[in-house]
N, C-alpha and C positions, 0 to 999 in steps of 0.2 A: 607508634611506637619502635623505638628502634631497637633491636637488637643487640648483643654482645659482638657479634660478629661483625654486624655494616658498622658498628663503634670501630670496632679495628681497622677494617676498612678504610673509613674517612681518617682516621687520625695516626696511623703510620706512616711513618716517611723513609725508613730504611730503603737499602737501595735495591733490596728484593721484594718488597711488597708492593703491593697494586698502586698504592694509595701515591707512595714514593716515585715510581716508574710514570705517573702521570705527572707529578708535579717536576720531575726531570725533564719534561719537554718543554716547559719555558725558560726566560733567563729569569735568572734571581737577583735582588738586591743582598751585595757583598760587604760593602762600606759604603761611607762617608769618604768623599774625593779629600774631605778635610782630613781625616783620619793617614793620608798618604803625604801629609804634608810635613816637614821639617827636616833635618839631616839624615833620618832613617826611614825611607816607607816602604817598611815591610809590615806588615800584618797578619798574624795566625787568624785564621778564618774557620768556624765548623756550620755547617751547612748541609743539611737532610741526613745527619749523622754520621758524615765524614767530614776528614780534616784536612785544609790546605792551606796554602800559603798564598799571599798577593802582596806583589811587591812593584815598585816602578823602577826601571833600572836606569844606570846612568844618563841614556839619552833620552829618558822621557817616557819610554813603553812601559806598559802595563803585561804585567804575566801572573797567571793563577794558576799552579801547580801543588799535584800532593805535596803534603806536608813533610811524608818520609822520605828522608835522602834513599835513593836505589842502591846505595851500597851495603851499608847496615841499618838504616831506619833512624838515622840520628835526625831532629828537629831541625828544618831548614828553618824555621822559623827565626831561628837566633844566625842567620847564613849572613855575610859579610856581602854586602854592595861594593862588587870591583870588578874590573876585567871584564866587562860588559855583559855581566849577568849576575846571579846569586849562588855565593860560594858558599859548600857547607864546613864549618870550621870543625869536625872531626879529624879529614884526609884531605879538604881540601879541592872535592870534587865541584866544578861550576858549571851552572844551568843556566842556559839562554831563559827569554820571558817564552819562547815557544818547546819549554823542555829541554831541548839538544844540549848535551854535553859537549861543553868545550874545553875541560881539562881535568887530570887527573894528575897533580905534580906529584905523586908518592910512587906512580907507575914508574915500570923500567922504561928508558928511552926507546922509542920507536913500538911502543905498546899500541895494538889496536882495539884495543878495549872500550875505550873512550867513544870511538864512531860506534860501536854496537850499542851503547847504552842512551836511553831516552826516558825521561822522568813525563810522566802524562801531565800535559798541559790542556788548559779550557778556554774558548772562546770568551773575553772581558772588555766591556766598552762602559766608557763615562756616558752618563746622561744626566741631565740637570742637576748635578752636586752628587748623583747617587753610582756608584760602580757595581754594574751588573755583571754576572758570571751565568755561563750556561754550562752546566754537567751533564747534558743528556746526550743520548746517542743522534747521529745524524747532522744537518745541517741547523743550526737555531731558526726560532720563528724570528719575523719582521716584528719592527717595536710600529704599533701604530701611530697613528699621528694624531694623539689625543691630545691635549691643552699644556698639559706639563713636560711635553716633549717638544711642542713645538714654542711655547713661550722662550722668548732671549731669557738669558742669563741673568738680567739686570733685575727679572721681575719673578726669579723663582728662588725659594730656599727650602735648603733638605737635612733633614734629622732623624733621630731613630730614638727607640729606647729598648731596653732588655725586660721580656715578662717571662715568668717563670712557671708557664703552663703548656697547654699544646697550642699549637697554631691555629687550630681550628675554633676553637671557643674564643681566640683574640678576634677574628674573623667576627665571627658570628655577632658582636657585638655592634658592628658597623652596620649591618643590616637589620637591624632591632628597633623601629623609629621609635618606640614606647618607649623607652627604658628611660629616655630623656628627660621626661616629666617628672621620674621619680629620681633616678640617680642623679644627676645634674639640677636640682634642684637647689635654689637658693632664695632665703627667704627676703631677703633684701637686692634690689638692684643697684648696681654701682651707677656713675657716668658713663654713659656709652660713650663719650669722647674719649673716654680712659681703655676703649675697649683692642686696643689695635694688637694683635698679634694673639689674641684669647677669643678661643670657641666659646661659642654660646652669649660671650658677652656685650653684643654691638646688639644695634637695633637691626629688626626686618627689613629687607627691600620696603620700598614705598610708605614707610610711615617710620614714625619716631619713637614707636614701641618697643621695649627692651624683649630680645628672644627671650630670656631669664623670666619674664614676666606673663608671655605667652605659653610656655612650656610649663611654667607654676599653676597657671588658672585652666588650662586647658587638657588636662591629662588624658583624654581618651581619644584618640586620633582615631581617623577613619585612615586605612592603609592600602592602597595598591600596589599591584606586582605584576609588572609587564616583562614579558622576555623580548631581547634585544640581542643583537647579531655582537654584543660585547658581553653579553650577561644577562642583566636583568637591571628595571629601575623599579625603585620604591616612590611611591606618592604620597607622604601623610598630610593628610588635610584635618587641621583643626578649626572648628567653628568658630570664629568671632563673636557671630552676630546673624542676621538675617541677611545682611547685606556683603559682608565681609569674611573671608577665610585667610587663614596661615597656611601656606603652601610649601612644603621643605621637600624637597626633590633630591634623592641620592640613587647610585648608580653601584652595583657589585657590577667587577672588570675581571671575568672569569683568567685564572681560577682563584687569586686570594687577596685581591685587593680592592677595593671600595675608594668610589670619590664623593663628596661630602662637601657641601658647602660649610666655611669657615666665618664668612660675613657678606656684606653684599658686594664687596670687591675681590674676595680671594675664594679660594677651593682650596679643598687639600688631595691629595690622590696618595693613597697609604696601603702600603704591601704588608703582609702579614706572614714574616719567613722564617720554617722551621730550623731552630739551631741541630733540635733531635726531636724525638719523641714529647718531650716535656719541658723545653724552653724554645721561646722563638724571639726574635726580632719585631717590633714594627718600624717601617723605614716610609717616610713622606715628605711628599713634596708639594710645598706651599704655592700655589700661584698668584698672582696679582695681573687681575685685568683691566689697571688703573694706574698707579703710581710704582715706581721699583720699588721693591720689597728692601726695608731695612735688618738686611741680614745681622747685623752685629746687635739691634735689639734685639730681634728673634731668638738668637742663638742666647744672649745673656739671660732673657726670662727661661728658657727651657734648662739651661744649665745652675740653675734656683734649684730645680728637680733633679735634674741626672748629673750623676758623677761621673768621669773617665777615669780610665781610658774604656771602660766596657758599656758606658751609659747605662747604668743601673739606677735607679731611681732612691732618691734616699728615704723617700716613705716606702715601707714596704712589709711584707708579712713578720720580719724581724720585730719590728717597730711600733705593731698594729696599725701600720699607714697611716701613722699621725694621729687617730683619730681622739676626740675630745667630747667627753659629750655635754659640756656647754655649749662648744660651737654646735654640736647636733640638734641640741633645743630650742636655738635662736640664729643659726645664722646658713647650715649647710644640711640638707637631708642625710646626710652620710656621715658629718662630723669629723672627716676627713680633708680638712681643706678646700680652694677653691680653684686648684687645677683639677678639671676634669678626668686629665691622665690618670689621677691617682686614684679616682671613683672607679673607673673602668679596669684598672689593674687589680682592686680589690675584689670587684665582682667576678673576672673570670678568673684569678689565683684561686679564691676561695671555693670554686666547683673543685676544686684538687688539680694533680699534675695534668691529667688525662679526665674530662668530663666523664662519668658513669651516665650515659644518655637514656638507657634501659631504666632507667628511675625519673624521669623527668616528665610532666604532664605539660602539654602545650597548647595553646589557646589561640585565638582568632588574631589577634597581634602578634603572633609568630609566623603569618604567613612568609614573610620574606625568607625567615630561615628554613621553614619546609621547602621552599622551591630550590631556595639551593642547596639543599640536601640532595633532591631528587637530582638537580643537575652533575652535581658533583659524581654522585654513585654511577650515573649516567656515563659519563665523562672518563671514569677509572672503568669501567667495563668496555665502551668503546674500543678505548687505548689495548685494554689486555686482547681485543679481536684485531688490532691491526687497524682500526679504522681512524678516521678523522675526529678531533676532538676542537672545541672552541678555542679560538682565539690563537691557535696554531697557525699564524698566518704569515704567507710568501709577501714579498717585496712590491709584487703588485697590487696586492690588495690593503696594503699599508695605508694608503693614501684617501681608503673607501672608510677611514674610521676618525670621525673629529669629536670634537667635545670632551666627553658627555657632560651635556647639561647639567647643573646643579646649582639648584637655586633655594632661596631662603626668604621668601617674602609676602604681601601681604597684599591680596588682589578680592576680583569680586567672587563670589560666592558661587554664582552661577555658573562663571568660566575658567574654573581650577586649571586644567589643559591649555586655554590658551593664554591664561595669565604669566605661565612660567615660560612657555615656549615665547611670549611677547618681550619678555624680562631679558632670556638669554638671550636674543637677539639685540635688545635694545645694548647690553652690557658690551657684546662683540663690535656694534658699531661705532661705540665709543671708545673702544682701547684699541690702543696705536701698534697693536701687534695680532689680536685675533679677528680671523677671516668671519664676517657675518654670513648668519644662518648656516653654519657647518656645525652643528650639536646635533651628536648622533640622539 
């Protein structure tokens, strides 16, 4: 049973909260690279309850600054990109990507004030179509050599979506293998040849059996949870017969991402990034082991649901997520359409802005969630004590992290672990970029 105090500890993300202090130890996704295209590459960003401005200067360098001008607090997200920086429209104060004040045109000639002013700036880097920022103290950690960062740009695609709830309940869906048999159940299977870019719509590896059929007909998985150096591995086994078992391997990448299979050829690495205590973005990197990603098709598919500029879902609590009673009776378990992102959004937003975990009753199938909460609380306490925390790694250690293996396939019932390891190795050997034998 989770106490109210423990729930607060895990969910609150402000600058002075224990949970917020931990999350500030890590790189956080803050924008898609696509969002900085066009004539004015400036974006307001709200992250962990703080307000920032992200911009690309005239030389193409990225800057991530506090959003309020240090003069009189005007909003720098409306600033002008000119003269080598971002200029506040209020009085013309100009700031470089490093936060250095470059100009104060309204001040008297010879004034030394400009040299004494510096806007808070933060490290920022682009990785696989996502802009990451670090707003913590000290040196940021290194990025692990995981597949989503090692794969060439041709084989990755990035996207995001807004969720109106706390980040933790959004993350916990991804470490709950049991829910897919119900929340994402379809009563009819589509042609798997039309499944590109759609999760749970293809066939499991080593078979022509649609994943939708596996989930629909085998709803009582055996779930195994193993600690790893990057977080934990979850293996869900659905026994199809005496000889064959469906094996799905997913991963929790501490502190707030998971790596899951999208299809036999593609994985998803997905972060859950707090905007504040009661809203968050999911950011995902789709990584292909075979052919280059059709970025245009995948973006078009997702823009059918998500509306720019804030990547808000067109199906949401204000229109009951598109719920249709007729559809629920004959097509989908939820009656909320065929996009599983809508199903997840309903499930986690319906728990409330911050789920009251004092009222929940967890079962055996929730063992991944239980294990993660223990890991999270332990890391929060370690961080407060000034001790090392998981995945706050140095550059020398980054190359020790590979994969992680994320598989959805059908293998021998007596060799589940051997099967997913063998399948991961085979996929890497056939890939043009993935190093064989390097799955964590």
